[in-house]
PASEBA-1860 file (N, C-alpha, C; in nm, 3 decimals):
! residues 281
1> MKIAFSLL> 0.085/-0.119/0.000/0.000/0.000/0.000/0.089/0.124/0.000 ~ 0.086/0.200/-0.109/0.170/0.318/-0.121/0.091/0.443/-0.082 ~ 0.146/0.521/0.013/0.077/0.638/0.067/0.151/0.765/0.032 ~ 0.075/0.870/-0.001/0.134/1.001/-0.030/0.074/1.105/0.064 ~ 0.157/1.201/0.102/0.112/1.318/0.178/0.135/1.440/0.088 ~ 0.027/1.508/0.052/0.037/1.624/-0.037/0.005/1.751/0.040 ~ 0.102/1.843/0.046/0.088/1.967/0.121/0.076/2.085/0.024 ~ -0.015/2.176/0.052/-0.030/2.297/-0.028/0.042/2.412/0.040
9> HYNNKEVT> 0.142/2.467/-0.030/0.226/2.573/0.027/0.197/2.708/-0.038 ~ 0.198/2.813/0.046/0.189/2.950/-0.008/0.261/3.045/0.087 ~ 0.375/3.093/0.044/0.454/3.197/0.112/0.521/3.157/0.243 ~ 0.447/3.097/0.336/0.501/3.075/0.471/0.584/2.946/0.478 ~ 0.711/2.958/0.440/0.796/2.839/0.429/0.828/2.776/0.564 ~ 0.833/2.856/0.671/0.867/2.800/0.802/0.758/2.704/0.850 ~ 0.632/2.738/0.825/0.522/2.651/0.863/0.527/2.522/0.782 ~ 0.553/2.535/0.651/0.563/2.418/0.564/0.678/2.327/0.606
17> KEAIAYLQ> 0.792/2.385/0.636/0.908/2.306/0.677/0.882/2.233/0.809 ~ 0.807/2.296/0.898/0.775/2.231/1.025/0.680/2.114/1.002 ~ 0.584/2.133/0.910/0.491/2.024/0.877/0.568/1.905/0.820 ~ 0.665/1.933/0.733/0.747/1.827/0.674/0.833/1.760/0.781 ~ 0.886/1.840/0.873/0.970/1.786/0.980/0.891/1.686/1.065 ~ 0.766/1.718/1.093/0.681/1.624/1.168/0.660/1.496/1.088 ~ 0.635/1.511/0.957/0.615/1.393/0.873/0.739/1.304/0.871 ~ 0.856/1.367/0.867/0.980/1.290/0.859/1.007/1.207/0.985
25> KISKIKEC> 0.940/1.241/1.094/0.957/1.167/1.219/0.863/1.047/1.231 ~ 0.766/1.039/1.139/0.668/0.932/1.144/0.731/0.799/1.102 ~ 0.696/0.694/1.173/0.743/0.560/1.137/0.691/0.523/0.998 ~ 0.775/0.462/0.916/0.744/0.416/0.780/0.735/0.529/0.677 ~ 0.771/0.654/0.714/0.755/0.765/0.621/0.846/0.752/0.499 ~ 0.959/0.681/0.514/1.051/0.665/0.401/0.992/0.578/0.290 ~ 0.888/0.503/0.323/0.819/0.422/0.223/0.709/0.502/0.153 ~ 0.687/0.625/0.197/0.580/0.709/0.144/0.637/0.822/0.059
33> EIIVVDNA> 0.548/0.893/-0.009/0.586/1.009/-0.088/0.533/1.135/-0.021 ~ 0.616/1.238/-0.015/0.574/1.369/0.036/0.578/1.468/-0.081 ~ 0.465/1.528/-0.109/0.454/1.620/-0.223/0.421/1.759/-0.170 ~ 0.499/1.857/-0.209/0.474/1.996/-0.170/0.437/2.074/-0.296 ~ 0.319/2.133/-0.295/0.275/2.213/-0.410/0.283/2.360/-0.373 ~ 0.375/2.431/-0.438/0.386/2.576/-0.417/0.287/2.646/-0.509 ~ 0.191/2.716/-0.449/0.085/2.780/-0.528/0.129/2.918/-0.577 ~ 0.242/2.919/-0.652/0.296/3.043/-0.711/0.322/3.149/-0.605
41> SPNGSGKE> 0.391/3.112/-0.497/0.423/3.207/-0.390/0.504/3.324/-0.445 ~ 0.458/3.448/-0.428/0.530/3.563/-0.483/0.662/3.593/-0.413 ~ 0.683/3.537/-0.293/0.808/3.564/-0.221/0.920/3.466/-0.255 ~ 0.895/3.377/-0.351/1.000/3.284/-0.393/1.026/3.169/-0.298 ~ 0.941/3.150/-0.199/0.964/3.046/-0.099/0.952/2.905/-0.158 ~ 0.876/2.892/-0.266/0.865/2.760/-0.330/0.998/2.713/-0.384 ~ 1.070/2.804/-0.447/1.203/2.770/-0.501/1.300/2.737/-0.389 ~ 1.286/2.807/-0.277/1.372/2.779/-0.162/1.345/2.637/-0.108
49> LLKTYENI> 1.218/2.600/-0.104/1.182/2.464/-0.060/1.235/2.359/-0.157 ~ 1.228/2.391/-0.286/1.279/2.300/-0.389/1.428/2.273/-0.366 ~ 1.501/2.378/-0.336/1.646/2.364/-0.311/1.672/2.288/-0.181 ~ 1.591/2.314/-0.079/1.610/2.250/0.052/1.595/2.099/0.045 ~ 1.497/2.053/-0.036/1.465/1.910/-0.037/1.506/1.838/-0.166 ~ 1.587/1.901/-0.249/1.620/1.844/-0.380/1.695/1.711/-0.371 ~ 1.762/1.685/-0.260/1.839/1.561/-0.248/1.769/1.453/-0.167 ~ 1.641/1.476/-0.134/1.565/1.376/-0.060/1.469/1.311/-0.159
57> SNIHVIIN> 1.489/1.184/-0.186/1.422/1.117/-0.298/1.270/1.109/-0.285 ~ 1.218/1.103/-0.163/1.072/1.087/-0.150/1.000/1.219/-0.122 ~ 1.070/1.332/-0.136/1.005/1.463/-0.122/1.008/1.533/-0.258 ~ 0.892/1.568/-0.308/0.878/1.630/-0.440/0.819/1.770/-0.424 ~ 0.885/1.870/-0.477/0.834/2.007/-0.471/0.791/2.051/-0.610 ~ 0.664/2.088/-0.623/0.607/2.133/-0.750/0.583/2.282/-0.744 ~ 0.631/2.356/-0.842/0.613/2.501/-0.847/0.503/2.534/-0.948 ~ 0.388/2.579/-0.901/0.281/2.617/-0.992/0.312/2.751/-1.059
65> SKNGGFAY> 0.273/2.766/-1.183/0.296/2.891/-1.256/0.195/2.999/-1.220 ~ 0.083/2.958/-1.155/-0.018/3.055/-1.111/-0.081/3.008/-0.981 ~ -0.136/3.102/-0.908/-0.210/3.069/-0.787/-0.357/3.059/-0.824 ~ -0.402/2.936/-0.847/-0.541/2.914/-0.885/-0.633/2.889/-0.767 ~ -0.578/2.901/-0.646/-0.659/2.883/-0.527/-0.642/2.747/-0.461 ~ -0.720/2.725/-0.357/-0.709/2.606/-0.273/-0.736/2.476/-0.349 ~ -0.849/2.469/-0.416/-0.885/2.345/-0.487/-0.787/2.318/-0.600 ~ -0.753/2.420/-0.675/-0.660/2.407/-0.788/-0.525/2.351/-0.741
73> GNNIGYQY> -0.468/2.412/-0.638/-0.337/2.368/-0.590/-0.340/2.227/-0.534 ~ -0.442/2.195/-0.457/-0.452/2.060/-0.401/-0.473/1.954/-0.508 ~ -0.545/1.990/-0.613/-0.566/1.895/-0.723/-0.436/1.864/-0.796 ~ -0.347/1.962/-0.804/-0.215/1.939/-0.866/-0.139/1.833/-0.788 ~ -0.137/1.847/-0.655/-0.066/1.750/-0.572/-0.130/1.613/-0.577 ~ -0.262/1.608/-0.575/-0.337/1.482/-0.583/-0.306/1.409/-0.714 ~ -0.309/1.483/-0.824/-0.284/1.421/-0.955/-0.140/1.372/-0.968 ~ -0.047/1.445/-0.908/0.093/1.401/-0.910/0.108/1.270/-0.831
81> AKKLGCDV> 0.039/1.262/-0.718/0.044/1.140/-0.637/-0.014/1.022/-0.713 ~ -0.120/1.046/-0.790/-0.178/0.939/-0.871/-0.077/0.888/-0.974 ~ -0.002/0.981/-1.034/0.099/0.942/-1.133/0.211/0.860/-1.070 ~ 0.235/0.884/-0.942/0.337/0.807/-0.870/0.286/0.669/-0.831 ~ 0.158/0.643/-0.859/0.100/0.512/-0.828/0.058/0.494/-0.684 ~ 0.027/0.606/-0.617/-0.012/0.597/-0.476/-0.154/0.546/-0.461 ~ -0.173/0.459/-0.362/-0.304/0.398/-0.336/-0.388/0.480/-0.240 ~ -0.321/0.556/-0.153/-0.387/0.643/-0.056/-0.320/0.779/-0.060
89> IVVMNNDI> -0.401/0.885/-0.064/-0.345/1.020/-0.075/-0.402/1.107/0.037 ~ -0.313/1.154/0.124/-0.350/1.245/0.232/-0.328/1.388/0.182 ~ -0.436/1.458/0.154/-0.427/1.596/0.105/-0.443/1.688/0.225 ~ -0.342/1.771/0.251/-0.342/1.849/0.374/-0.285/1.989/0.355 ~ -0.329/2.080/0.442/-0.272/2.214/0.445/-0.126/2.207/0.489 ~ -0.052/2.312/0.459/0.086/2.316/0.507/0.093/2.345/0.657 ~ -0.021/2.383/0.718/-0.022/2.408/0.863/-0.090/2.294/0.940 ~ -0.086/2.175/0.881/-0.130/2.054/0.950/-0.006/1.981/1.002
97> YIKDHDFI> -0.004/1.955/1.131/0.110/1.885/1.191/0.065/1.747/1.239 ~ 0.131/1.643/1.189/0.101/1.506/1.232/0.209/1.464/1.331 ~ 0.171/1.452/1.457/0.267/1.426/1.564/0.270/1.280/1.609 ~ 0.172/1.203/1.566/0.162/1.062/1.604/0.258/0.979/1.518 ~ 0.360/0.922/1.580/0.460/0.844/1.507/0.402/0.717/1.445 ~ 0.287/0.673/1.495/0.223/0.552/1.443/0.109/0.583/1.347 ~ 0.104/0.705/1.296/-0.007/0.749/1.210/-0.022/0.658/1.088 ~ 0.088/0.627/1.021/0.082/0.545/0.900/0.037/0.403/0.932
105> TKLESIIC> 0.090/0.347/1.041/0.050/0.213/1.082/-0.099/0.207/1.111 ~ -0.151/0.308/1.179/-0.295/0.314/1.209/-0.375/0.328/1.081 ~ -0.326/0.413/0.989/-0.396/0.434/0.862/-0.403/0.304/0.783 ~ -0.293/0.232/0.776/-0.289/0.105/0.702/-0.386/0.002/0.760 ~ -0.406/0.008/0.890/-0.491/-0.092/0.956/-0.640/-0.068/0.936 ~ -0.678/0.054/0.893/-0.821/0.083/0.879/-0.865/0.103/0.734 ~ -0.770/0.099/0.640/-0.806/0.117/0.500/-0.896/0.002/0.455 ~ -1.005/0.039/0.392/-1.100/-0.063/0.346/-1.149/-0.022/0.207
113> DGDIIAPN> -1.271/-0.060/0.175/-1.327/-0.028/0.044/-1.402/0.104/0.042 ~ -1.377/0.189/0.141/-1.445/0.318/0.147/-1.390/0.417/0.047 ~ -1.432/0.542/0.059/-1.392/0.647/-0.036/-1.302/0.752/0.027 ~ -1.342/0.804/0.142/-1.269/0.911/0.209/-1.270/0.889/0.360 ~ -1.157/0.918/0.424/-1.151/0.919/0.570/-1.134/1.064/0.615 ~ -1.213/1.104/0.713/-1.199/1.235/0.777/-1.127/1.214/0.909 ~ -1.001/1.258/0.921/-0.928/1.236/1.046/-0.977/1.331/1.156 ~ -0.931/1.308/1.275/-0.965/1.391/1.391/-0.874/1.513/1.392
121> IIGRNGAQ> -0.926/1.625/1.349/-0.846/1.749/1.340/-0.864/1.832/1.465 ~ -0.753/1.864/1.532/-0.756/1.948/1.650/-0.704/2.087/1.613 ~ -0.790/2.188/1.627/-0.752/2.325/1.592/-0.707/2.404/1.713 ~ -0.670/2.529/1.689/-0.623/2.615/1.798/-0.732/2.640/1.902 ~ -0.857/2.647/1.855/-0.968/2.679/1.945/-1.059/2.560/1.974 ~ -1.010/2.441/1.950/-1.091/2.324/1.979/-1.104/2.230/1.861 ~ -1.192/2.130/1.876/-1.209/2.028/1.774/-1.267/2.086/1.646 ~ -1.223/2.035/1.531/-1.268/2.085/1.403/-1.335/1.978/1.317
129> NPFRLEPL> -1.315/1.855/1.349/-1.364/1.752/1.260/-1.444/1.649/1.335 ~ -1.551/1.596/1.275/-1.591/1.616/1.136/-1.630/1.763/1.110 ~ -1.605/1.807/0.989/-1.635/1.947/0.954/-1.783/1.975/0.970 ~ -1.865/1.882/0.921/-2.010/1.895/0.931/-2.072/1.758/0.914 ~ -2.178/1.732/0.988/-2.245/1.603/0.974/-2.352/1.606/0.867 ~ -2.410/1.725/0.846/-2.515/1.742/0.745/-2.483/1.865/0.661 ~ -2.526/1.867/0.534/-2.502/1.984/0.449/-2.572/2.108/0.505 ~ -2.517/2.225/0.477/-2.581/2.351/0.514/-2.710/2.368/0.433
137> SDQKLKKL> -2.812/2.420/0.496/-2.937/2.446/0.425/-2.921/2.565/0.331 ~ -3.007/2.573/0.231/-3.006/2.688/0.141/-3.028/2.817/0.218 ~ -3.115/2.812/0.318/-3.144/2.930/0.399/-3.019/2.979/0.472 ~ -2.943/2.885/0.531/-2.820/2.920/0.602/-2.717/2.979/0.506 ~ -2.706/2.920/0.388/-2.610/2.971/0.289/-2.646/3.113/0.245 ~ -2.774/3.139/0.227/-2.817/3.272/0.186/-2.791/3.375/0.296 ~ -2.806/3.332/0.422/-2.774/3.421/0.534/-2.625/3.453/0.537 ~ -2.543/3.350/0.513/-2.398/3.371/0.509/-2.358/3.461/0.392
145> LWYNSFVN> -2.428/3.447/0.281/-2.401/3.531/0.164/-2.435/3.676/0.196 ~ -2.550/3.697/0.260/-2.590/3.833/0.298/-2.489/3.893/0.396 ~ -2.448/3.814/0.496/-2.354/3.862/0.598/-2.221/3.904/0.535 ~ -2.166/3.819/0.448/-2.037/3.851/0.387/-2.047/3.967/0.289 ~ -2.160/3.982/0.225/-2.182/4.097/0.138/-2.185/4.226/0.219 ~ -2.254/4.220/0.335/-2.263/4.336/0.424/-2.125/4.373/0.479 ~ -2.053/4.271/0.526/-1.919/4.293/0.581/-1.827/4.353/0.475 ~ -1.838/4.303/0.353/-1.753/4.353/0.244/-1.778/4.500/0.218
153> IIYHIPML> -1.903/4.544/0.228/-1.937/4.686/0.209/-1.878/4.770/0.322 ~ -1.893/4.722/0.446/-1.842/4.796/0.562/-1.691/4.815/0.554 ~ -1.620/4.714/0.503/-1.474/4.723/0.495/-1.427/4.829/0.396 ~ -1.516/4.877/0.314/-1.478/4.983/0.219/-1.511/5.122/0.273 ~ -1.557/5.129/0.399/-1.586/5.257/0.463/-1.477/5.284/0.567 ~ -1.385/5.378/0.539/-1.268/5.401/0.627/-1.301/5.418/0.774 ~ -1.409/5.485/0.808/-1.441/5.514/0.947/-1.487/5.390/1.025 ~ -1.531/5.289/0.951/-1.590/5.172/1.017/-1.506/5.045/1.007
161> RECLASFL> -1.427/5.032/0.900/-1.363/4.902/0.872/-1.264/4.858/0.980 ~ -1.183/4.953/1.035/-1.087/4.914/1.137/-1.159/4.865/1.263 ~ -1.268/4.932/1.300/-1.345/4.892/1.419/-1.405/4.753/1.400 ~ -1.464/4.730/1.283/-1.526/4.601/1.256/-1.421/4.490/1.252 ~ -1.308/4.516/1.186/-1.202/4.414/1.177/-1.149/4.379/1.316 ~ -1.130/4.481/1.400/-1.080/4.458/1.535/-1.181/4.377/1.617 ~ -1.309/4.411/1.602/-1.415/4.340/1.674/-1.420/4.192/1.633 ~ -1.413/4.166/1.503/-1.421/4.028/1.453/-1.298/3.947/1.492
169> DKKSKKKK> -1.181/4.012/1.494/-1.059/3.942/1.535/-1.068/3.899/1.682 ~ -1.116/3.990/1.767/-1.130/3.958/1.909/-1.233/3.848/1.930 ~ -1.342/3.855/1.854/-1.448/3.755/1.864/-1.397/3.618/1.820 ~ -1.315/3.618/1.714/-1.260/3.492/1.662/-1.167/3.427/1.763 ~ -1.087/3.507/1.833/-0.991/3.454/1.930/-1.063/3.393/2.051 ~ -1.178/3.450/2.087/-1.252/3.402/2.203/-1.339/3.281/2.171 ~ -1.373/3.265/2.044/-1.468/3.162/2.004/-1.410/3.023/2.024 ~ -1.488/2.938/2.085/-1.449/2.798/2.105/-1.532/2.710/2.013
177> HTMPVVKT> -1.465/2.629/1.934/-1.534/2.540/1.842/-1.562/2.406/1.912 ~ -1.686/2.375/1.928/-1.722/2.250/1.992/-1.800/2.163/1.894 ~ -1.779/2.034/1.904/-1.849/1.939/1.818/-1.918/1.837/1.905 ~ -2.031/1.786/1.861/-2.095/1.678/1.937/-2.003/1.555/1.937 ~ -2.022/1.468/2.034/-1.942/1.346/2.040/-1.978/1.260/1.919 ~ -1.878/1.233/1.838/-1.899/1.157/1.714/-1.816/1.029/1.719 ~ -1.879/0.920/1.687/-1.810/0.791/1.689/-1.737/0.765/1.558 ~ -1.628/0.693/1.567/-1.556/0.649/1.447/-1.652/0.571/1.357
185> GTKCIPHG> -1.647/0.604/1.228/-1.735/0.537/1.133/-1.856/0.619/1.095 ~ -1.876/0.733/1.165/-1.989/0.820/1.134/-1.967/0.890/1.000 ~ -2.068/0.891/0.915/-2.057/0.961/0.787/-2.061/1.112/0.811 ~ -1.982/1.185/0.734/-1.971/1.329/0.757/-1.920/1.400/0.632 ~ -1.912/1.532/0.642/-1.844/1.613/0.542/-1.706/1.644/0.601 ~ -1.597/1.599/0.539/-1.464/1.616/0.600/-1.416/1.761/0.598 ~ -1.335/1.795/0.695/-1.271/1.927/0.699/-1.162/1.932/0.592 ~ -1.163/2.037/0.511/-1.070/2.046/0.397/-0.925/2.058/0.434
193> ACVIYLPN> -0.894/2.089/0.561/-0.754/2.103/0.601/-0.678/1.973/0.593 ~ -0.749/1.860/0.603/-0.685/1.729/0.589/-0.789/1.626/0.550 ~ -0.777/1.574/0.428/-0.870/1.475/0.376/-0.789/1.356/0.325 ~ -0.832/1.235/0.362/-0.760/1.114/0.322/-0.841/1.041/0.216 ~ -0.787/1.037/0.094/-0.856/0.974/-0.018/-0.810/0.828/-0.032 ~ -0.906/0.738/-0.040/-0.879/0.594/-0.042/-0.882/0.539/-0.185 ~ -0.839/0.413/-0.204/-0.826/0.357/-0.339/-0.949/0.368/-0.428 ~ -1.068/0.352/-0.371/-1.189/0.358/-0.453/-1.210/0.496/-0.514
201> WIKYEEIA> -1.181/0.600/-0.438/-1.190/0.737/-0.491/-1.082/0.761/-0.596 ~ -0.960/0.723/-0.560/-0.845/0.747/-0.648/-0.859/0.676/-0.782 ~ -0.920/0.559/-0.780/-0.938/0.482/-0.903/-1.025/0.556/-1.005 ~ -1.126/0.626/-0.956/-1.224/0.685/-1.047/-1.216/0.838/-1.061 ~ -1.150/0.905/-0.968/-1.153/1.051/-0.967/-1.017/1.114/-0.996 ~ -1.019/1.219/-1.079/-0.897/1.293/-1.111/-0.879/1.416/-1.024 ~ -0.974/1.441/-0.936/-0.968/1.560/-0.851/-0.985/1.523/-0.704 ~ -0.926/1.607/-0.619/-0.949/1.596/-0.474/-1.063/1.690/-0.434
209> FVPDTFMY> -1.065/1.808/-0.495/-1.169/1.907/-0.470/-1.225/1.958/-0.603 ~ -1.354/1.995/-0.601/-1.416/2.051/-0.721/-1.351/2.186/-0.750 ~ -1.292/2.206/-0.869/-1.210/2.324/-0.897/-1.288/2.449/-0.942 ~ -1.387/2.491/-0.863/-1.466/2.608/-0.902/-1.457/2.723/-0.802 ~ -1.388/2.701/-0.690/-1.374/2.807/-0.589/-1.227/2.846/-0.576 ~ -1.202/2.961/-0.517/-1.064/3.001/-0.490/-1.024/2.961/-0.348 ~ -1.112/2.992/-0.252/-1.087/2.955/-0.113/-1.217/2.964/-0.034 ~ -1.235/2.873/0.060/-1.350/2.861/0.150/-1.468/2.786/0.087
217> FEEDVLGE> -1.534/2.708/0.171/-1.650/2.626/0.136/-1.616/2.510/0.041 ~ -1.487/2.480/0.026/-1.450/2.365/-0.059/-1.509/2.236/-0.003 ~ -1.518/2.228/0.129/-1.573/2.107/0.191/-1.719/2.088/0.153 ~ -1.794/2.197/0.157/-1.937/2.188/0.125/-1.959/2.152/-0.021 ~ -1.875/2.208/-0.108/-1.884/2.175/-0.250/-1.847/2.029/-0.271 ~ -1.743/1.983/-0.201/-1.703/1.842/-0.207/-1.817/1.754/-0.157 ~ -1.885/1.799/-0.050/-1.996/1.722/0.004/-2.108/1.705/-0.098 ~ -2.138/1.810/-0.174/-2.240/1.802/-0.278/-2.197/1.705/-0.389
225> YMLKKKYS> -2.068/1.711/-0.424/-2.013/1.623/-0.528/-2.022/1.477/-0.483 ~ -1.985/1.452/-0.357/-1.992/1.317/-0.301/-2.135/1.264/-0.303 ~ -2.230/1.351/-0.267/-2.370/1.311/-0.261/-2.422/1.270/-0.398 ~ -2.388/1.349/-0.500/-2.436/1.322/-0.635/-2.376/1.195/-0.694 ~ -2.250/1.168/-0.658/-2.182/1.051/-0.715/-2.182/0.931/-0.620 ~ -2.259/0.945/-0.511/-2.278/0.835/-0.416/-2.148/0.789/-0.347 ~ -2.060/0.886/-0.319/-1.943/0.859/-0.236/-1.979/0.890/-0.091 ~ -1.891/0.846/-0.001/-1.911/0.880/0.140/-1.777/0.901/0.209
233> AVYNDELV> -1.781/0.984/0.313/-1.663/1.007/0.397/-1.699/0.965/0.539 ~ -1.606/0.897/0.604/-1.632/0.853/0.742/-1.525/0.910/0.835 ~ -1.568/0.945/0.952/-1.481/1.003/1.054/-1.403/0.893/1.127 ~ -1.276/0.923/1.158/-1.196/0.829/1.236/-1.125/0.903/1.348 ~ -1.160/0.870/1.469/-1.111/0.940/1.587/-0.964/0.912/1.617 ~ -0.912/0.797/1.572/-0.775/0.757/1.606/-0.669/0.828/1.522 ~ -0.709/0.876/1.405/-0.613/0.946/1.319/-0.615/1.094/1.354 ~ -0.525/1.134/1.443/-0.526/1.270/1.498/-0.420/1.358/1.429
241> VYHVEDAS> -0.463/1.478/1.386/-0.371/1.577/1.330/-0.401/1.711/1.396 ~ -0.303/1.802/1.390/-0.317/1.933/1.455/-0.312/2.044/1.350 ~ -0.404/2.137/1.362/-0.419/2.244/1.262/-0.383/2.379/1.323 ~ -0.276/2.441/1.270/-0.236/2.574/1.318/-0.339/2.678/1.278 ~ -0.402/2.660/1.161/-0.512/2.742/1.108/-0.468/2.874/1.045 ~ -0.505/2.891/0.918/-0.494/3.016/0.845/-0.352/3.072/0.837 ~ -0.250/2.986/0.845/-0.113/3.035/0.845/-0.080/3.113/0.718 ~ -0.120/3.062/0.602/-0.088/3.129/0.476/-0.168/3.258/0.459
249> VEYDNKTS> -0.295/3.257/0.500/-0.377/3.376/0.490/-0.322/3.487/0.578 ~ -0.284/3.450/0.702/-0.232/3.549/0.796/-0.098/3.603/0.748 ~ -0.016/3.519/0.688/0.115/3.562/0.638/0.099/3.658/0.521 ~ 0.005/3.627/0.433/-0.011/3.707/0.312/-0.091/3.834/0.336 ~ -0.183/3.832/0.432/-0.267/3.947/0.462/-0.238/3.994/0.604 ~ -0.131/4.070/0.620/-0.083/4.102/0.754/-0.172/4.203/0.826 ~ -0.244/4.289/0.756/-0.335/4.380/0.823/-0.470/4.312/0.836 ~ -0.535/4.337/0.949/-0.663/4.271/0.976/-0.767/4.306/0.871
257> VKKRLFIS> -0.772/4.433/0.828/-0.870/4.477/0.730/-0.850/4.404/0.597 ~ -0.726/4.395/0.552/-0.696/4.328/0.426/-0.734/4.181/0.432 ~ -0.705/4.119/0.546/-0.738/3.977/0.564/-0.890/3.957/0.559 ~ -0.964/4.042/0.628/-1.110/4.029/0.633/-1.173/4.054/0.496 ~ -1.120/4.149/0.422/-1.170/4.175/0.286/-1.149/4.053/0.198 ~ -1.032/3.994/0.208/-0.999/3.874/0.130/-1.095/3.760/0.163 ~ -1.116/3.736/0.293/-1.201/3.626/0.336/-1.345/3.646/0.290 ~ -1.400/3.765/0.313/-1.540/3.789/0.276/-1.561/3.779/0.126
265> GCMKKSIH> -1.464/3.827/0.048/-1.473/3.818/-0.098/-1.473/3.674/-0.146 ~ -1.382/3.593/-0.090/-1.374/3.452/-0.129/-1.499/3.376/-0.088 ~ -1.550/3.407/0.032/-1.670/3.337/0.079/-1.790/3.366/-0.009 ~ -1.806/3.491/-0.049/-1.918/3.528/-0.137/-1.914/3.447/-0.266 ~ -1.796/3.440/-0.326/-1.781/3.367/-0.453/-1.811/3.219/-0.434 ~ -1.759/3.161/-0.325/-1.777/3.018/-0.301/-1.923/2.981/-0.274 ~ -1.994/3.067/-0.200/-2.135/3.041/-0.172/-2.217/3.045/-0.300 ~ -2.185/3.139/-0.389/-2.253/3.145/-0.519/-2.231/3.015/-0.597
273> VLLKIRSE> -2.107/2.963/-0.593/-2.075/2.838/-0.662/-2.156/2.723/-0.605 ~ -2.163/2.713/-0.473/-2.235/2.605/-0.408/-2.385/2.611/-0.439 ~ -2.443/2.731/-0.431/-2.585/2.746/-0.461/-2.615/2.711/-0.607 ~ -2.522/2.745/-0.694/-2.540/2.713/-0.836/-2.538/2.561/-0.859 ~ -2.444/2.492/-0.792/-2.436/2.346/-0.804/-2.566/2.280/-0.759 ~ -2.620/2.329/-0.648/-2.744/2.273/-0.595/-2.861/2.299/-0.691 ~ -2.865/2.417/-0.748/-2.977/2.452/-0.836/-2.975/2.369/-0.965 ~ -2.854/2.321/-1.001/-2.843/2.240/-1.122/-2.886/2.096/-1.098
281> G> -2.910/2.063/-0.973/-2.957/1.927/-0.940/-2.850/1.825/-0.957
END
């Protein structure tokens, strides 16, 4: 069973290098492939990573010619892993740290005829996975669309945007993410920060994520795709990973206002994509 770990990199090379360092400590990692996809980082950090790992045979650094977003970059890594003949592909953010030295052994012991495994993701503010047990309703999506449209307008008003950005940042830091107790084997929508694709998915699919969004709501779009094609994702509590969260966004958008504008803009576009997919049946 050949396993690949595909990391999506953008600008923040120290976070990516730390993620790779954790992977290199895992038992059996030398039998696996590590793929780093640089999503056209403007600071040249992709080339630096290429030079750093050029003499390590199982680490592959791919430099994209453009930044096509989250789904685009992850699909590049997924497709490269398929060409390497990998049977299982772990698609993960560069700010996912796998600290369990027995992670691969555990993964090998639970691989079956399923499609996707959603690992137990621990974030800075609490549990993150399963991402969602049920799809968001159309009503909820429309409310989120209205909210992000409103926020986007406020951010263009100089007198208000700094106050709103500061308020939302403080609110985000205080917010605790809690999930109901979920048993291993429960069907869910996986969190996009780390998704494990199994042989049945890899055999038939050329993509890890539907390539219509730039960033945000990729999980929900994936959930709709899975539903239509009768795939399923199951949660596994034993496969634990740690998520630093938003490392690339924070690095690239150092001012709070700029970061919030970026997020609200991406969310608006992604919600439109999701609603369109649903309307097409």
